[in-house]
ChimeraX commands (.cxc) that place a marker at each C-alpha (Angstrom):
marker #1 position -113.86,8.46,-90.85 radius 0.5
marker #1 position -114.75,4.79,-90.72 radius 0.5
marker #1 position -114.80,3.99,-94.42 radius 0.5
marker #1 position -111.52,2.08,-94.26 radius 0.5
marker #1 position -111.63,-1.17,-92.32 radius 0.5
marker #1 position -108.81,-3.63,-91.75 radius 0.5
marker #1 position -108.81,-7.06,-90.18 radius 0.5
marker #1 position -106.36,-7.58,-87.32 radius 0.5
marker #1 position -103.90,-9.50,-89.52 radius 0.5
marker #1 position -103.97,-6.81,-92.18 radius 0.5
marker #1 position -103.42,-4.07,-89.60 radius 0.5
marker #1 position -100.54,-6.01,-88.08 radius 0.5
marker #1 position -98.91,-6.46,-91.48 radius 0.5
marker #1 position -99.23,-2.78,-92.42 radius 0.5
marker #1 position -98.11,-1.31,-89.07 radius 0.5
marker #1 position -95.56,-3.86,-87.82 radius 0.5
marker #1 position -97.50,-4.25,-84.57 radius 0.5
marker #1 position -98.01,-7.95,-83.86 radius 0.5
marker #1 position -101.43,-9.56,-83.80 radius 0.5
marker #1 position -100.74,-10.66,-80.24 radius 0.5
marker #1 position -100.07,-7.06,-79.20 radius 0.5
marker #1 position -103.24,-5.83,-80.90 radius 0.5
marker #1 position -105.24,-8.50,-79.11 radius 0.5
marker #1 position -103.66,-7.42,-75.81 radius 0.5
marker #1 position -104.48,-3.76,-76.44 radius 0.5
marker #1 position -108.08,-4.85,-77.02 radius 0.5
marker #1 position -108.11,-6.90,-73.80 radius 0.5
marker #1 position -106.98,-3.94,-71.68 radius 0.5
marker #1 position -109.29,-1.54,-73.53 radius 0.5
marker #1 position -106.43,0.58,-74.81 radius 0.5
marker #1 position -107.33,0.03,-78.44 radius 0.5
marker #1 position -110.56,-1.79,-79.20 radius 0.5
marker #1 position -111.67,-2.14,-82.81 radius 0.5
marker #1 position -114.67,-0.01,-83.70 radius 0.5
marker #1 position -116.32,-2.83,-85.63 radius 0.5
marker #1 position -116.68,-6.57,-85.64 radius 0.5
marker #1 position -118.02,-8.90,-88.26 radius 0.5
marker #1 position -121.00,-11.14,-87.61 radius 0.5
marker #1 position -118.53,-13.92,-87.03 radius 0.5
marker #1 position -116.79,-11.83,-84.35 radius 0.5
marker #1 position -113.67,-10.86,-86.27 radius 0.5
marker #1 position -112.11,-7.51,-85.35 radius 0.5
marker #1 position -112.31,-4.69,-87.88 radius 0.5
marker #1 position -110.29,-1.51,-87.39 radius 0.5
marker #1 position -111.36,1.73,-89.06 radius 0.5
marker #1 position -109.40,4.93,-89.75 radius 0.5
marker #1 position -109.92,6.34,-86.23 radius 0.5
marker #1 position -108.54,3.10,-84.74 radius 0.5
marker #1 position -105.50,3.27,-87.01 radius 0.5
marker #1 position -104.84,6.87,-85.91 radius 0.5
marker #1 position -105.10,5.84,-82.24 radius 0.5
marker #1 position -102.71,2.96,-82.83 radius 0.5
marker #1 position -100.22,5.30,-84.45 radius 0.5
marker #1 position -100.44,7.57,-81.38 radius 0.5
marker #1 position -99.90,4.60,-79.07 radius 0.5
marker #1 position -96.84,3.46,-81.03 radius 0.5
marker #1 position -95.37,6.98,-81.02 radius 0.5
marker #1 position -95.80,7.35,-77.26 radius 0.5
marker #1 position -94.38,3.88,-76.62 radius 0.5
marker #1 position -91.28,4.75,-78.64 radius 0.5
marker #1 position -90.40,7.59,-76.28 radius 0.5
marker #1 position -90.89,5.43,-73.20 radius 0.5
marker #1 position -94.46,5.99,-72.05 radius 0.5
marker #1 position -96.07,3.14,-70.14 radius 0.5
marker #1 position -99.38,1.76,-71.40 radius 0.5
marker #1 position -101.20,3.34,-68.45 radius 0.5
marker #1 position -99.60,6.73,-69.17 radius 0.5
marker #1 position -100.62,6.38,-72.81 radius 0.5
marker #1 position -104.19,5.64,-71.79 radius 0.5
marker #1 position -104.28,8.77,-69.62 radius 0.5
marker #1 position -102.73,10.89,-72.38 radius 0.5
marker #1 position -105.31,9.76,-74.93 radius 0.5
marker #1 position -108.34,9.81,-72.69 radius 0.5
marker #1 position -107.80,12.81,-70.38 radius 0.5
marker #1 position -107.44,16.19,-71.99 radius 0.5
marker #1 position -106.26,17.62,-68.67 radius 0.5
marker #1 position -103.38,15.12,-68.50 radius 0.5
marker #1 position -99.99,16.89,-68.47 radius 0.5
marker #1 position -98.18,15.52,-71.50 radius 0.5
marker #1 position -95.39,18.04,-70.89 radius 0.5
marker #1 position -94.77,16.64,-67.43 radius 0.5
marker #1 position -94.51,13.08,-68.76 radius 0.5
marker #1 position -92.17,14.17,-71.54 radius 0.5
marker #1 position -89.92,15.89,-68.97 radius 0.5
marker #1 position -90.04,12.78,-66.80 radius 0.5
marker #1 position -88.97,10.53,-69.64 radius 0.5
marker #1 position -86.33,13.00,-70.78 radius 0.5
marker #1 position -84.80,12.74,-67.31 radius 0.5
marker #1 position -84.92,8.94,-67.50 radius 0.5
marker #1 position -83.28,9.00,-70.91 radius 0.5
marker #1 position -80.45,11.26,-69.67 radius 0.5
marker #1 position -79.86,8.83,-66.81 radius 0.5
marker #1 position -79.74,5.94,-69.26 radius 0.5
marker #1 position -77.26,7.84,-71.45 radius 0.5
marker #1 position -75.04,8.55,-68.44 radius 0.5
marker #1 position -75.23,4.90,-67.42 radius 0.5
marker #1 position -74.34,3.81,-70.96 radius 0.5
marker #1 position -71.39,6.21,-71.04 radius 0.5
marker #1 position -70.19,4.89,-67.69 radius 0.5
marker #1 position -70.52,1.31,-68.94 radius 0.5
marker #1 position -68.65,2.18,-72.15 radius 0.5
marker #1 position -65.81,3.76,-70.16 radius 0.5
marker #1 position -65.69,0.73,-67.89 radius 0.5
marker #1 position -65.53,-1.69,-70.83 radius 0.5
marker #1 position -62.82,0.34,-72.58 radius 0.5
marker #1 position -60.76,0.48,-69.40 radius 0.5
marker #1 position -61.16,-3.26,-68.81 radius 0.5
marker #1 position -60.15,-3.97,-72.41 radius 0.5
marker #1 position -57.09,-1.76,-72.03 radius 0.5
marker #1 position -56.16,-3.45,-68.75 radius 0.5
marker #1 position -56.57,-6.92,-70.17 radius 0.5
marker #1 position -54.83,-6.24,-73.50 radius 0.5
marker #1 position -51.40,-6.90,-72.03 radius 0.5
marker #1 position -52.45,-10.27,-70.62 radius 0.5
marker #1 position -52.16,-13.40,-72.74 radius 0.5
marker #1 position -55.08,-15.08,-71.01 radius 0.5
marker #1 position -57.83,-13.52,-68.92 radius 0.5
marker #1 position -59.38,-15.54,-66.12 radius 0.5
marker #1 position -62.90,-14.95,-64.88 radius 0.5
marker #1 position -61.41,-14.04,-61.48 radius 0.5
marker #1 position -59.20,-11.34,-63.03 radius 0.5
marker #1 position -62.13,-9.95,-64.99 radius 0.5
marker #1 position -64.33,-9.80,-61.88 radius 0.5
marker #1 position -61.55,-8.15,-59.88 radius 0.5
marker #1 position -61.08,-5.51,-62.57 radius 0.5
marker #1 position -64.81,-4.79,-62.65 radius 0.5
marker #1 position -64.90,-4.48,-58.84 radius 0.5
marker #1 position -61.99,-2.04,-58.93 radius 0.5
marker #1 position -63.73,0.04,-61.62 radius 0.5
marker #1 position -66.94,0.18,-59.56 radius 0.5
marker #1 position -64.99,1.27,-56.49 radius 0.5
marker #1 position -63.16,3.99,-58.45 radius 0.5
marker #1 position -66.45,5.28,-59.86 radius 0.5
marker #1 position -67.72,5.55,-56.29 radius 0.5
marker #1 position -65.03,8.08,-55.32 radius 0.5
marker #1 position -63.94,9.75,-58.56 radius 0.5
marker #1 position -66.08,11.92,-60.81 radius 0.5
marker #1 position -66.31,10.98,-64.52 radius 0.5
marker #1 position -64.09,14.00,-65.28 radius 0.5
marker #1 position -61.47,12.84,-62.79 radius 0.5
marker #1 position -61.52,9.31,-64.20 radius 0.5
marker #1 position -61.04,10.72,-67.69 radius 0.5
marker #1 position -58.11,12.84,-66.43 radius 0.5
marker #1 position -56.52,9.77,-64.85 radius 0.5
marker #1 position -57.06,7.81,-68.06 radius 0.5
marker #1 position -55.37,10.53,-70.11 radius 0.5
marker #1 position -52.52,10.68,-67.60 radius 0.5
marker #1 position -51.98,6.92,-67.95 radius 0.5
marker #1 position -51.75,7.35,-71.72 radius 0.5
marker #1 position -49.18,10.13,-71.32 radius 0.5
marker #1 position -47.04,8.19,-68.83 radius 0.5
marker #1 position -47.14,4.97,-70.82 radius 0.5
marker #1 position -47.29,1.37,-69.67 radius 0.5
marker #1 position -43.59,1.19,-68.75 radius 0.5
marker #1 position -43.71,4.15,-66.35 radius 0.5
marker #1 position -46.94,2.92,-64.79 radius 0.5
marker #1 position -45.45,-0.51,-64.12 radius 0.5
marker #1 position -42.34,1.13,-62.66 radius 0.5
marker #1 position -44.48,3.30,-60.36 radius 0.5
marker #1 position -46.37,0.21,-59.18 radius 0.5
marker #1 position -43.07,-1.57,-58.50 radius 0.5
marker #1 position -41.74,1.49,-56.63 radius 0.5
marker #1 position -44.88,1.65,-54.52 radius 0.5
marker #1 position -44.68,-2.05,-53.68 radius 0.5
marker #1 position -41.01,-1.67,-52.70 radius 0.5
marker #1 position -41.85,1.32,-50.51 radius 0.5
marker #1 position -44.56,-0.66,-48.70 radius 0.5
marker #1 position -42.18,-3.55,-48.07 radius 0.5
marker #1 position -39.54,-1.15,-46.72 radius 0.5
marker #1 position -42.15,0.44,-44.43 radius 0.5
marker #1 position -43.29,-2.99,-43.26 radius 0.5
marker #1 position -39.66,-3.92,-42.48 radius 0.5
marker #1 position -39.07,-0.74,-40.47 radius 0.5
marker #1 position -42.33,-1.28,-38.60 radius 0.5
marker #1 position -41.33,-4.86,-37.75 radius 0.5
marker #1 position -38.00,-3.58,-36.40 radius 0.5
marker #1 position -39.89,-1.15,-34.18 radius 0.5
marker #1 position -38.48,1.95,-35.90 radius 0.5
marker #1 position -40.15,5.15,-34.77 radius 0.5
marker #1 position -42.35,6.47,-37.62 radius 0.5
marker #1 position -40.99,9.96,-36.93 radius 0.5
marker #1 position -37.40,8.82,-37.50 radius 0.5
marker #1 position -35.43,9.96,-40.55 radius 0.5
marker #1 position -35.58,6.63,-42.48 radius 0.5
marker #1 position -39.35,6.33,-42.18 radius 0.5
marker #1 position -39.89,10.01,-42.91 radius 0.5
marker #1 position -37.90,9.48,-46.11 radius 0.5
marker #1 position -40.33,6.71,-47.04 radius 0.5
marker #1 position -43.20,9.07,-46.26 radius 0.5
marker #1 position -41.75,11.70,-48.62 radius 0.5
marker #1 position -41.38,9.07,-51.32 radius 0.5
marker #1 position -45.00,8.00,-50.85 radius 0.5
marker #1 position -46.10,11.60,-51.36 radius 0.5
marker #1 position -44.03,11.79,-54.54 radius 0.5
marker #1 position -45.72,8.64,-55.87 radius 0.5
marker #1 position -49.15,10.02,-55.00 radius 0.5
marker #1 position -48.23,13.27,-56.73 radius 0.5
marker #1 position -47.21,11.32,-59.83 radius 0.5
marker #1 position -50.50,9.41,-59.79 radius 0.5
marker #1 position -52.74,12.46,-59.32 radius 0.5
marker #1 position -50.72,14.76,-61.57 radius 0.5
marker #1 position -50.81,17.38,-58.82 radius 0.5
marker #1 position -54.59,17.70,-59.05 radius 0.5
marker #1 position -55.79,18.49,-55.49 radius 0.5
marker #1 position -59.35,17.28,-56.16 radius 0.5
marker #1 position -58.13,13.91,-57.43 radius 0.5
marker #1 position -55.84,13.64,-54.40 radius 0.5
marker #1 position -58.82,14.44,-52.16 radius 0.5
marker #1 position -60.84,11.66,-53.83 radius 0.5
marker #1 position -57.91,9.28,-53.37 radius 0.5
marker #1 position -57.66,10.14,-49.67 radius 0.5
marker #1 position -61.42,9.74,-49.27 radius 0.5
marker #1 position -61.25,6.28,-50.82 radius 0.5
marker #1 position -58.51,5.18,-48.43 radius 0.5
marker #1 position -60.40,6.67,-45.47 radius 0.5
marker #1 position -63.69,4.93,-46.25 radius 0.5
marker #1 position -62.49,1.65,-47.75 radius 0.5
marker #1 position -60.32,-0.90,-45.91 radius 0.5
marker #1 position -56.70,-0.22,-47.00 radius 0.5
marker #1 position -56.25,-3.74,-48.36 radius 0.5
marker #1 position -59.39,-3.27,-50.50 radius 0.5
marker #1 position -58.44,0.21,-51.72 radius 0.5
marker #1 position -54.94,-0.93,-52.63 radius 0.5
marker #1 position -56.00,-4.38,-53.90 radius 0.5
marker #1 position -54.03,-6.10,-51.15 radius 0.5
marker #1 position -50.85,-4.07,-51.60 radius 0.5
marker #1 position -51.04,-2.47,-48.15 radius 0.5
marker #1 position -52.74,-3.33,-44.86 radius 0.5
marker #1 position -54.22,-1.03,-42.23 radius 0.5
marker #1 position -51.19,-1.23,-39.91 radius 0.5
marker #1 position -48.70,-0.17,-42.58 radius 0.5
marker #1 position -51.05,2.58,-43.76 radius 0.5
marker #1 position -51.33,3.97,-40.24 radius 0.5
marker #1 position -47.54,3.74,-39.83 radius 0.5
marker #1 position -46.94,5.79,-43.00 radius 0.5
marker #1 position -49.68,8.25,-42.02 radius 0.5
marker #1 position -47.86,8.95,-38.76 radius 0.5
marker #1 position -44.62,9.45,-40.67 radius 0.5
marker #1 position -46.31,11.85,-43.13 radius 0.5
marker #1 position -47.82,13.79,-40.23 radius 0.5
marker #1 position -44.30,14.22,-38.83 radius 0.5
marker #1 position -43.25,15.95,-42.06 radius 0.5
marker #1 position -45.67,18.82,-41.51 radius 0.5
marker link #1:1,2 radius 0.2
marker link #1:2,3 radius 0.2
marker link #1:3,4 radius 0.2
marker link #1:4,5 radius 0.2
marker link #1:5,6 radius 0.2
marker link #1:6,7 radius 0.2
marker link #1:7,8 radius 0.2
marker link #1:8,9 radius 0.2
marker link #1:9,10 radius 0.2
marker link #1:10,11 radius 0.2
marker link #1:11,12 radius 0.2
marker link #1:12,13 radius 0.2
marker link #1:13,14 radius 0.2
marker link #1:14,15 radius 0.2
marker link #1:15,16 radius 0.2
marker link #1:16,17 radius 0.2
marker link #1:17,18 radius 0.2
marker link #1:18,19 radius 0.2
marker link #1:19,20 radius 0.2
marker link #1:20,21 radius 0.2
marker link #1:21,22 radius 0.2
marker link #1:22,23 radius 0.2
marker link #1:23,24 radius 0.2
marker link #1:24,25 radius 0.2
marker link #1:25,26 radius 0.2
marker link #1:26,27 radius 0.2
marker link #1:27,28 radius 0.2
marker link #1:28,29 radius 0.2
marker link #1:29,30 radius 0.2
marker link #1:30,31 radius 0.2
marker link #1:31,32 radius 0.2
marker link #1:32,33 radius 0.2
marker link #1:33,34 radius 0.2
marker link #1:34,35 radius 0.2
marker link #1:35,36 radius 0.2
marker link #1:36,37 radius 0.2
marker link #1:37,38 radius 0.2
marker link #1:38,39 radius 0.2
marker link #1:39,40 radius 0.2
marker link #1:40,41 radius 0.2
marker link #1:41,42 radius 0.2
marker link #1:42,43 radius 0.2
marker link #1:43,44 radius 0.2
marker link #1:44,45 radius 0.2
marker link #1:45,46 radius 0.2
marker link #1:46,47 radius 0.2
marker link #1:47,48 radius 0.2
marker link #1:48,49 radius 0.2
marker link #1:49,50 radius 0.2
marker link #1:50,51 radius 0.2
marker link #1:51,52 radius 0.2
marker link #1:52,53 radius 0.2
marker link #1:53,54 radius 0.2
marker link #1:54,55 radius 0.2
marker link #1:55,56 radius 0.2
marker link #1:56,57 radius 0.2
marker link #1:57,58 radius 0.2
marker link #1:58,59 radius 0.2
marker link #1:59,60 radius 0.2
marker link #1:60,61 radius 0.2
marker link #1:61,62 radius 0.2
marker link #1:62,63 radius 0.2
marker link #1:63,64 radius 0.2
marker link #1:64,65 radius 0.2
marker link #1:65,66 radius 0.2
marker link #1:66,67 radius 0.2
marker link #1:67,68 radius 0.2
marker link #1:68,69 radius 0.2
marker link #1:69,70 radius 0.2
marker link #1:70,71 radius 0.2
marker link #1:71,72 radius 0.2
marker link #1:72,73 radius 0.2
marker link #1:73,74 radius 0.2
marker link #1:74,75 radius 0.2
marker link #1:75,76 radius 0.2
marker link #1:76,77 radius 0.2
marker link #1:77,78 radius 0.2
marker link #1:78,79 radius 0.2
marker link #1:79,80 radius 0.2
marker link #1:80,81 radius 0.2
marker link #1:81,82 radius 0.2
marker link #1:82,83 radius 0.2
marker link #1:83,84 radius 0.2
marker link #1:84,85 radius 0.2
marker link #1:85,86 radius 0.2
marker link #1:86,87 radius 0.2
marker link #1:87,88 radius 0.2
marker link #1:88,89 radius 0.2
marker link #1:89,90 radius 0.2
marker link #1:90,91 radius 0.2
marker link #1:91,92 radius 0.2
marker link #1:92,93 radius 0.2
marker link #1:93,94 radius 0.2
marker link #1:94,95 radius 0.2
marker link #1:95,96 radius 0.2
marker link #1:96,97 radius 0.2
marker link #1:97,98 radius 0.2
marker link #1:98,99 radius 0.2
marker link #1:99,100 radius 0.2
marker link #1:100,101 radius 0.2
marker link #1:101,102 radius 0.2
marker link #1:102,103 radius 0.2
marker link #1:103,104 radius 0.2
marker link #1:104,105 radius 0.2
marker link #1:105,106 radius 0.2
marker link #1:106,107 radius 0.2
marker link #1:107,108 radius 0.2
marker link #1:108,109 radius 0.2
marker link #1:109,110 radius 0.2
marker link #1:110,111 radius 0.2
marker link #1:111,112 radius 0.2
marker link #1:112,113 radius 0.2
marker link #1:113,114 radius 0.2
marker link #1:114,115 radius 0.2
marker link #1:115,116 radius 0.2
marker link #1:116,117 radius 0.2
marker link #1:117,118 radius 0.2
marker link #1:118,119 radius 0.2
marker link #1:119,120 radius 0.2
marker link #1:120,121 radius 0.2
marker link #1:121,122 radius 0.2
marker link #1:122,123 radius 0.2
marker link #1:123,124 radius 0.2
marker link #1:124,125 radius 0.2
marker link #1:125,126 radius 0.2
marker link #1:126,127 radius 0.2
marker link #1:127,128 radius 0.2
marker link #1:128,129 radius 0.2
marker link #1:129,130 radius 0.2
marker link #1:130,131 radius 0.2
marker link #1:131,132 radius 0.2
marker link #1:132,133 radius 0.2
marker link #1:133,134 radius 0.2
marker link #1:134,135 radius 0.2
marker link #1:135,136 radius 0.2
marker link #1:136,137 radius 0.2
marker link #1:137,138 radius 0.2
marker link #1:138,139 radius 0.2
marker link #1:139,140 radius 0.2
marker link #1:140,141 radius 0.2
marker link #1:141,142 radius 0.2
marker link #1:142,143 radius 0.2
marker link #1:143,144 radius 0.2
marker link #1:144,145 radius 0.2
marker link #1:145,146 radius 0.2
marker link #1:146,147 radius 0.2
marker link #1:147,148 radius 0.2
marker link #1:148,149 radius 0.2
marker link #1:149,150 radius 0.2
marker link #1:150,151 radius 0.2
marker link #1:151,152 radius 0.2
marker link #1:152,153 radius 0.2
marker link #1:153,154 radius 0.2
marker link #1:154,155 radius 0.2
marker link #1:155,156 radius 0.2
marker link #1:156,157 radius 0.2
marker link #1:157,158 radius 0.2
marker link #1:158,159 radius 0.2
marker link #1:159,160 radius 0.2
marker link #1:160,161 radius 0.2
marker link #1:161,162 radius 0.2
marker link #1:162,163 radius 0.2
marker link #1:163,164 radius 0.2
marker link #1:164,165 radius 0.2
marker link #1:165,166 radius 0.2
marker link #1:166,167 radius 0.2
marker link #1:167,168 radius 0.2
marker link #1:168,169 radius 0.2
marker link #1:169,170 radius 0.2
marker link #1:170,171 radius 0.2
marker link #1:171,172 radius 0.2
marker link #1:172,173 radius 0.2
marker link #1:173,174 radius 0.2
marker link #1:174,175 radius 0.2
marker link #1:175,176 radius 0.2
marker link #1:176,177 radius 0.2
marker link #1:177,178 radius 0.2
marker link #1:178,179 radius 0.2
marker link #1:179,180 radius 0.2
marker link #1:180,181 radius 0.2
marker link #1:181,182 radius 0.2
marker link #1:182,183 radius 0.2
marker link #1:183,184 radius 0.2
marker link #1:184,185 radius 0.2
marker link #1:185,186 radius 0.2
marker link #1:186,187 radius 0.2
marker link #1:187,188 radius 0.2
marker link #1:188,189 radius 0.2
marker link #1:189,190 radius 0.2
marker link #1:190,191 radius 0.2
marker link #1:191,192 radius 0.2
marker link #1:192,193 radius 0.2
marker link #1:193,194 radius 0.2
marker link #1:194,195 radius 0.2
marker link #1:195,196 radius 0.2
marker link #1:196,197 radius 0.2
marker link #1:197,198 radius 0.2
marker link #1:198,199 radius 0.2
marker link #1:199,200 radius 0.2
marker link #1:200,201 radius 0.2
marker link #1:201,202 radius 0.2
marker link #1:202,203 radius 0.2
marker link #1:203,204 radius 0.2
marker link #1:204,205 radius 0.2
marker link #1:205,206 radius 0.2
marker link #1:206,207 radius 0.2
marker link #1:207,208 radius 0.2
marker link #1:208,209 radius 0.2
marker link #1:209,210 radius 0.2
marker link #1:210,211 radius 0.2
marker link #1:211,212 radius 0.2
marker link #1:212,213 radius 0.2
marker link #1:213,214 radius 0.2
marker link #1:214,215 radius 0.2
marker link #1:215,216 radius 0.2
marker link #1:216,217 radius 0.2
marker link #1:217,218 radius 0.2
marker link #1:218,219 radius 0.2
marker link #1:219,220 radius 0.2
marker link #1:220,221 radius 0.2
marker link #1:221,222 radius 0.2
marker link #1:222,223 radius 0.2
marker link #1:223,224 radius 0.2
marker link #1:224,225 radius 0.2
marker link #1:225,226 radius 0.2
marker link #1:226,227 radius 0.2
marker link #1:227,228 radius 0.2
marker link #1:228,229 radius 0.2
marker link #1:229,230 radius 0.2
marker link #1:230,231 radius 0.2
marker link #1:231,232 radius 0.2
marker link #1:232,233 radius 0.2
marker link #1:233,234 radius 0.2
marker link #1:234,235 radius 0.2
marker link #1:235,236 radius 0.2
marker link #1:236,237 radius 0.2
marker link #1:237,238 radius 0.2
marker link #1:238,239 radius 0.2
marker link #1:239,240 radius 0.2
marker link #1:240,241 radius 0.2
marker link #1:241,242 radius 0.2
marker link #1:242,243 radius 0.2
view
């Protein structure tokens, strides 16, 4: 080895690694040229080119420069461990990308029916998606998405209108002082269970996630302002009376 020598510009041109990067590798003693001219110009021989190729390969799979240095200089260094570590990181990145893709597709679907989309509406939709991802598994979110497609936009809007009407009726009964265990309020409680059943598709795990969200988030946040804590507690007492 050593017969072939390239100046830094020539090496950069042939490998696609910038001159600036090659200079930096020299500065940190990761890749120093084996030769220099009398004028001080860097000259890289075949062994340097091989080391550069190794550095580029390791960088492409996510190794840090310090990890690359240890890999190349310490025979006892566990390359397998680093590969496993970066494989784990890559899986996490893939999962994050898939979650982001789902979020973007859902936002696009939500916004498609709106003529104009305000920044406030976009932010609200993103916040709702983040909250849903906190309580529902990716599989559950996919099930809910498929269920929305099956029901269609018209049925979904009707269910939302029915739910809003039910809340207003419950608020009216509460204002009148009606006992939550009375027949009228219990009828509202039954209707609320029917609407929940329609939303979850009868999936007990999705219903459990829904209940967990309402237990841990303020009711007005979980329902996007559709219901407050007092009305939620009122309906909960009515539902408990059904058992």
